[in-house]
C-alpha positions in Angstrom: -49.8 81.0 5.0 -53.5 80.7 4.5 -53.9 84.4 4.6 -51.2 84.9 2.0 -52.8 82.3 -0.3 -56.2 84.0 0.1 -54.7 87.3 -0.8 -53.0 85.8 -3.8 -56.3 84.3 -4.9 -57.9 87.7 -4.7 -55.2 89.2 -6.9 -55.8 86.4 -9.4 -59.5 87.2 -9.4 -58.7 90.8 -10.2 -56.4 89.8 -13.0 -59.2 87.6 -14.4 -61.5 90.6 -14.3 -59.0 92.6 -16.4 -58.8 89.8 -18.9 -62.6 89.6 -19.0 -62.7 93.3 -19.8 -60.5 92.6 -22.8 -62.7 89.8 -23.9 -65.8 91.9 -23.8 -64.4 95.2 -25.1 -61.9 93.9 -27.4 -61.6 95.6 -30.5 -60.4 92.7 -32.6 -61.1 89.0 -32.6 -57.4 88.3 -31.7 -57.7 90.5 -28.6 -60.7 88.5 -27.5 -59.0 85.2 -28.1 -55.9 86.2 -26.2 -58.2 87.4 -23.4 -59.9 84.0 -23.2 -56.5 82.3 -23.2 -55.4 84.5 -20.3 -58.5 83.7 -18.3 -57.8 80.0 -18.9 -54.2 80.3 -17.6 -55.2 82.3 -14.6 -57.9 79.8 -13.8 -55.2 77.1 -13.7 -53.3 79.1 -11.2 -56.4 79.7 -9.2 -57.2 75.9 -9.1 -53.8 75.1 -7.7 -54.1 77.8 -5.0 -57.6 76.5 -4.2 -56.1 73.1 -3.8 -53.5 74.4 -1.3 -56.2 76.2 0.6 -58.4 73.1 0.7 -55.6 70.9 1.8 -55.9 68.6 -1.3 -53.3 69.9 -3.7 -52.9 66.6 -5.6 -56.6 66.5 -6.6 -56.8 70.1 -7.7 -53.5 69.8 -9.6 -54.9 66.8 -11.5 -58.0 68.9 -12.4 -55.8 71.8 -13.5 -53.8 69.5 -15.7 -56.9 68.2 -17.4 -58.2 71.7 -17.8 -54.9 72.8 -19.4 -55.0 69.9 -21.8 -58.6 70.8 -22.9 -57.6 74.5 -23.3 -54.6 73.5 -25.4 -56.7 71.4 -27.7 -59.2 74.2 -27.9 -56.5 76.6 -29.0 -55.4 74.2 -31.7 -58.9 73.8 -33.0 -59.4 77.6 -33.1 -56.1 78.1 -34.9 -57.0 75.5 -37.5 -60.4 77.1 -37.9 -59.1 80.6 -38.5 -56.3 79.3 -40.7 -58.9 78.3 -43.3 -59.0 75.4 -45.6 -55.7 73.9 -46.7 -55.3 73.8 -50.4 
């Protein structure tokens, strides 16, 4: 089981690399923002897998939930910023 989780973590790292390519090369701002959101989502999955590998899934799941909350609030702030002033 540990080998399968390690392989899964490797695949997630490759997916993060693909999203990082989109963030760097992007052509538009929206491509870059969606790439950052994808990296955040994949990081959550990687945290849960790391918790299983470390034998402490409850601790890593709590950290992943806190990270997801911060990412969600960040997305709301960016959406409000790019929406512009409300008249």
